[in-house]
N, C-alpha and C positions, 0 to 999 in steps of 0.2 A: 435877203435870203435867195440863194436859187429853189427856184422849182423843184421838190423832190423829185418826181420823174425825171425829168430831163438831167439833173446831179445824179442819180443814181443811173442813167444811161451812160451820161460821160465817163463813170470811172467804172461801169460793166466794160466799154469799151478800150478804156486804158489796160484795163486786168488781161485781158484778152489778144492785147496787142504783147503786153508784156510776156504773156504765158507763150505767145508764138515765138518771141524772140529768144525766151530761156529756152524752148525744145530745140529750137535750133543750135544752141551751145550746148546744149547737151546731145547732140547727135556728133558733132564736132568733137567734143572731149571723149564721147565713146568709141570716135574711130582713134581718137589721138591714144587713148589707153591700149586699144588693140595693136597699135604702133608698137607703142612700148613697151608692151609685151614680148613684141616678134623681135624688137632689135635688144631686150635681154637675152632672148634664146640665142640671139647671134653671137653677143658678149661671151656668153657661156659658152658657145661651142671654138670662138677665137680665142675664149682662154686659157678652156680646160684640153680641149682636143687638141687645136692647131698651134696652142702656146704662141700664138701672134701677137697678142697683147696682155697689158697687165692684168690680172685680176681686180686690180681699183678699181678698172672702168665698171664694173660691176655695179658697185656702190654709187657710182653716179646714176646709172642706169635704175636702180633702186630708189635714191630719192627722188628722179624724175617721176617715175612711176607713182610713188606715194602723194608728189604735191597732185597730181592729177587728180589722184582719188580723192584727195581732201578737197579740192575743185569741184569736183564732179559732184560729191555729196552735198556740198554749200548750192550747187545750182538744182540739183535734184527738190533739196527741203524749199529753195526759193519758187518752183514749180508748183509743189504740194501746197503752200502757203495762198499761192497767185490763183489756185484752183478754188481754195476754200474763200479767199475775197470773192471770187467771181460769183461763187453759188451765194455767198450773201446776198449778191445787189440783184443776181436773180429771182432769187426769194424775195427781196424787198420791191422789186417790179411787179412780179404776182400779189402780192397784196394790193398795191395801189391799182392792179387791174383788176380788183375781186375774184382772181383765180387764185387764191391760197388755200383753201379749205381742203383737209385733208392730205396737204404736203409738207407740213410739217409737225412736230412733234407735241401730240396732244393734252399733254398732261393726264392723259386716261387714268393712270396709277394713283394718282389724287384724289378720285372720286369718292366719295363716302355716300351710303344711300341714307344715313342717318346725321347729313349736311343740314342745314336750314333752309338753305336756297342753292345751294352749287347745281345740282340737277336741272333745278327749275328753273335756272337762268343760264343754262349752257357755259357753265364756268369752266370745266374743264371736259373733254372730248374730243369728238369730231366736231369739227367747225366751231368752235368753241372761243372765248375769248381768250384763254390762254395760249389755243392755238395759233390766237391774231397776236397777241400781243409778244410772244416768248421768240425771244431772240439768244437767248442763252443757250450756252455751249457745254455748260457744265452740269453734274446732277447737284451741284449745291446752288447754283445759280437758278436752276427750274424750283428747285426745292423754296425758296425763297420768294420767288415769284407768285408762285402757288397760294405760300402762307399769305402773302398780301393780299391777294385777291379773295383769299377764303375766310379774312377774320380782319374786322372793321380795324380803324388805329385811332388814336385820340387827335384833338384838334393840331397838337405840337408837333408832334409825329409827323402829320399829313401836312404842315406848312414846310416841317424839313425836307420833306421828299419833293414837293412844290419846288422849292428853291433849288435843290440838288437837279433834279431833272432838266429847270428852266435851263440851268449853267451846262448843263450836257446835251442839251437840244443842239446845238450847232456845230457841234466836235466832233465833225464825221470822220475824220482820221483816227482819233482815238479810240472810237464806237469802234470803228474796224479791226483798227489793231489789238483790240479786246476780243472779239469774238472771233478774230486769225488764231491768237496765240491759245484762247481757252480751247479751241476744238484740238488741240494736237495731243493730250492726253485725258486721263480720267483724275478729276479734280473733283472730290465728294466725300459727303460726310460717313460715308460707307465703305469705301475702296480702301484700298491697302494704306493708303498715307494716314487715314483717320484712324485705322487699327493700329498702327504702328505707335501712333502720337498717344493713342491712350496707353498701352502697354509700358509698365513698369522697367526704367532701365535696369539694366545688372546690376550697378551700382559699386563698381568696383573701389577697395578702399583705396586711402591715397599712398598708401606704401607700395602697394602693385608696380604700378609705374616706375619708381624709384627701385626695387628690387629689380625689375625686367634693363633698367637702365645701367646698375650696375653689372649685373650680368654682360649685357653688350658691352662696357665699357672692358671690363675685365677679357671677354671673346676676342675686342679687338686688339689689346696688348698682348694677348700668346697668337695670334695671330703673326705680328710684330717679330716677336720675339723667336718663332718658329719660321717665321720666312729668312731670318736672318741668324739662323742656324744655331741660336740662343740655347733653345728645348727643343725635343724631337717635336715634331708634330702632331706625334699621340696623345701628348698633355692638350694643344686644340682640340683636337678632335675629343678626346674625354671627355672637354667641358663642354663641344656638343650635349653629349649625352644629360651633363647634370642640368644643362638649360630645358633639354625637353623635359625632364623630370620635373624643374620647379613647374614650369607651364602649363603642364597637365594638371595639374591644382585647379587651374582655371577655366580649361579646356574647352569646359562644358560650355560658361558665361561666354565666353570668347567666341565660338561658334555659332549660339544664338544670336548676338549682336549680328553677326556678320550674316546670318541667313535672313534676319529681322530686317536689314536697313536694304536689302536689294532692290524690290520695288518702289516703295516710297521714294527713294534717291531720286528715281527718276519722275515720280512725281511734285516732288518737292523743286527738282529742277525748272520742270514748268511752271510753277506756283511762283518760284522766284523771276520769270520772265514775265510774269502776269504782272505782279507788284512791282517789277523794275519798272515797267511801261506806266504804270500807277503814281511811281513817285516824282517821275519825269514829267509830268503834267498838272500844270499850276490849277489850282482849287482856289475858291471864294466863299462857295456856298458852306455854312455852317456842317451841314451832312459830311461834306467833301473833306474836308480839313480835318474832322475828327476821325474819318477813315484812313486817312493818311499819316494822322499820328498813332493810329493805332497799329503801325506798321514797324514802329522801334520798340524794341526785347531786347533785354539787357544791355541795354546802351548801344544796338546796332540795329540799323533799319533791317527789315525781314530779308531783303534783296542778298543784303552784304552777309546776314545770319546764315542764309543755305547755302551760299556762295563756299564758306568755310566749311561745310560739311559734304557736298559736293565734293570740295578740295579733297580733303581727307578720306573721302571713298575710292575717289580717282588716283591719289597714291598708294592705298592700300591695294588696288586692284593691279594696278602696275609693278607694284613691289612682290607681287605673287604669281604674276602673269609672264612677266618678261623673262626669256630661259637663261638670258645674259646677266643678269643681276638678280634672279632670286634667290641662286643661293647664299649670295653673299648678305641680301636684306633678313632672310631667314635666321641666318646664323647670328647676325646681329640683333635679331627679335623686331626688327621694324615694323613687321604686318601686325604682331601682336600691339606695339605700342599705338599706333594708328587705331586700332581696331577699340583700345581703352578710348583716346581720345575722341571717335563717335560717338560712344556711350555717353561721355561726357558731354558731347553735344546734346544730345538726347534729353539727357536731365537738365540741363540747362536752358533749353528753346523747347522741346516736347510740346512740353504744356500749351505755347502760344500758336501751335498749328492750328489747333480748335478757331483761334480766331484771327486768323488768316485766310483759314476755309470761310468764316463767316464775312469776313473783307471781301473778299471773290464773289460770295453770292450775291451781297447786297449791291456791289458797284455792276454787276449782270442784271440784276434786276433794274436797278435805276436807270441802264443804260438802256433796257428792253424798253422802260415805260418812254425815255427821251426819244427813243426811234419812233414809236409811235406818236410822238407830240410833234417832232418833225416830221413825219408823215400828213400828219393833221394841223396843218397852220390855224384853219378858223376855227378848232375847238378851243375855248376855252378853261383857264383851271376854276374850278370851283371855289365862290365865297363861302366860308365856313362860320357856320352860327354857335357862338358859345352855350347860348342859354334854349330852351325848349328843344321843341320838333319841330320841324319846318321842311319842308320840300318845295321850292319855288321854281320852276323853271319854263323860259320860253323858247320856244321854238326846238322841242325835245325830239331828239331823234333814237333809231336805236344803233348803236355801234356796229355792229355785226352785219347790218343790213347796206348796201352800196348807197351812196350820199343820192346820187342822182334817183333812184328811186324809194328812196324813204319817204315818208309823210311825218310831219313833225307839228306835233302838237305843244300847246302851253299846259303847265298844270301847277296848281297851286293847292298845298295841303298844310295846315296850320300856320302858326302865328296870324291869327287874326281868319283865317280864311278856315274853309272845312276840314274836319279831322279826318271825315270818310268821303270819298267817292264810290258811289254806288253806280257799276259802270252797269248798264244792258246792251245787249245789239243784239243781231243776229250772229248764225254759224258763218265765223272765216270772216265777219267783220273788223276785225282787230282790236279784240279785247285783251288776248292774251300777251301778244305785241306791246301791247302799251304798257302792260303789268311788267313785261320785260325790260322795255324801255327804261322805266323809272327801277327798275331792280338792277340792270347793269349798269347803267350809267351812277347809281350810289355806290355799285362796287369800284367803278373806275376813280371815283372822287376820293375814295377814303382809303384808297391805293398809293393814290400821289399822282394820279394821272391826269389828262383835261377830259371834259365829258361832252359829249355828241349834242351841245344845245349851243343857243347864242349866248344865255346866261342864266346861272344856275345858283341859287345860295339854298343850303342847304346845312343841317347838325349833324352832326356822326351816329350812326345809327346802328343797331342790332338789326339785321334784316332776319324776317321768316317769310316763305313763300309756299304755296301749294299749289303750283302748275304743274308739276308731271308726278302724282301720286298715284302710285301701283299697288297691285294687291300682291300681296308673296306668298308662293306655297311654301318655299322654305321655313318661313316663320308662320305660317298659318294663319294668315290676314286678309280680310278681303278689303278691296280697295276702301270702301268707309269706314273701316275700321283703322286702316293706316291715315287717311286722311284725318279721324279726330283725335289721334295719336300725335298727329305733327300740329294741329291747330292747338290742343294742350300743352305743347310745348312754346307754342308762339305767344299763348297767354302766360304763360308761366315766365316767358323771356321778356314781358310787357312789363313785367313787375320788377325789373332790376333796375339798375342804376343808369344805362344807357336808353336813350329813346328806343322805341321800336318801330321801324316801317312794315306793316305787313302787308303782301298780296295775295289776296284769296281769290283763287277763280272758281267759278261755280262753285261756290260753295254748300257741302252737304249736297250734291245732287243726285247722292247714293242712296237718297231717302225720300220719304213721300212729301208732301207739299207742306203739309199742316206742321211736319216735326221740323221740317228745313227753315221754314216760317218764324215758326220758335226759336229753333237752334242758332239760326243764323243772328236775330235779333240780341239772345242772348250774348255770344260772342264777341259780336261787335261793341254794344254797350261796355261789356268788360275790358275791350281793349282800348276803347277811346277812354273809361275812365280810370285806366290806368297810364295814361298819360301816351298812348301809340296814334299813329295817324296813318292812313293807308288805302287799298282799293280794296273792291269786292265787287265782282264781276258775276253775275246769273244771267241764265235763261227765264229763271222764276219770274215772272212782274210782280208777282205778290211780295217778292222780295224789296221791290222797287219803292215800297210803303215804309222802309225802315227810316227815309230821311225825315217823315211825316213824326216820327214817336222819336228821335233823336233831336231834332232841333235845327239849329243852325250850326250844328257838327256835324251835319252828312247834308249831300246832295245829291241829286241823280246827276248822269252824263250817259251821252248814248252814241253806239256808230248808227249809219245808218248805210241802208244798201237798196237799190232799184233795178227794175229791170227796164232792160231796153236790147232789142230784138231779139226778144227771146232768153238773154244772158244776165246774168246777176252780174250789176254792176257796185264796186264798193269804192267807197273816197278814203278812207280810213280818217275822217276828220271828228275829232270827239268834241261831241253839242250837249249843250246843256238841255235837261228833262232825261224822260223816258224815252225810249226806243215805241214807235206804235205799230210796229208790224215783225212777222216773222219769216224767213226765207224756206221754213224746213219744208214744208209742203213741195216749193218751188224746184230746193233742190232734190227732192224726192222723184219729182215729174221728172226731172232734166236725166237723172239717171236709168229714167225706163220703164220707174214704178209707176202702175196706175192708179192714185190716190188723188 
């Protein structure tokens, strides 16, 4: 497989060259259209002022101008798509260079202060895991990816995603097409398309099109008779009023159908393009084949079903906006018949739109994970343990820290090893980063993505963390009160059916040492007895006595630092035992405090 940076660079160069070529065509066609317009003016002058040529020549000029307009529109569309593809690879190269922060959609809208770990682990928001992973271009795709990161999945679901992601990993052309097509419009669960699909069709009875058909047949017959002077033209004109009176009975419902379908049909056309591209792509992973199977509704694959609707809408618009044919189509009730056909399509297939949106969302989320997998070829998929609570990692790193500067550590929790690691260390030594590395990798694993580790074996987890607890003036809560509320929720979650991974940072540091020691021991003991595993970090060395009270279920680990040439140096290596010194006084002196 080609190295990602080289492949992205080559594709970006090709797209830029293609855009430059299309820009030249755009300029050429623009000039040709100007020349064609000037030619039409000249033909008008020759035909009607000088009477030197037949007006038929104007038709040729108009057809030529129209053909240029069609070609020009296609060139402009190709330029726009090329620019989106180029932007896709520019963003990809920024990710590989570590310059992606703040340049993508960060998922801030998914943040919830009551989520058990999202804010603590930087799952959403600026420079978050979501921003790193997110290549989705539709609202529904972002929602699906955000849901996968915010909620763990069962083993069967994770394995299904892994297989799909692994199959999509080398399919750069497919992932490029998916991203470029999805960026063309608004495909969302909350947009016009979703709202339209959720509305009830007008539900015309079967007799309505029959009545309209009979009326149209009578109108046609009267028109023929009037043309052949068998009957007076007034009879045919009078029948038009009869038609108008009949159609007025259903006019409100007919108008409602037309008004509702306007914007949704454009979104459906975009959705059809996406689904058609998916239909053409071979698939073998069970999840991908299941998604492709879900495209069939009412005996038609989704793209063809949507094509039928867009054709009906297009024919109706042509029948009402073409000044030459509109009077005839109106007399024969063609727009009304087509409107009823549109409503019948809504009744037959509208319920399937939600499934099509879900399908696009899942494909975009899988494509985002496949892109991340392609860009990190050394990262493996985790092995999932069906029983117990275990997190066993070799050379575990933080996915949001560039690999060239990240320091990796081994972690063993559960399955014969300790259930709790009490992690001590001085300020800035790496304790919180260690907890985030464990938590973020667990989130990646349960989303179906590879992990930043040479090897990881873990069980499905519920996760709870207290790394970023703050007070709330709005809710009248102190930092300590907010922390104990979160801890209570974590203890409650530990008693659930799914094992819990807890990440408690500076546990109970908002209270005195005596209460902290008693409270922390009770909390950790309750978590361990409920079958949970996890980390507890602390500055309070009194809490490092916890392992002696919990026995083999807990161990002490620590991070060290040292002073070199008046500077504090950290190596971010996790070591057995309790930290032997603190750097707090040294830090205070370093900023000029006389202590």
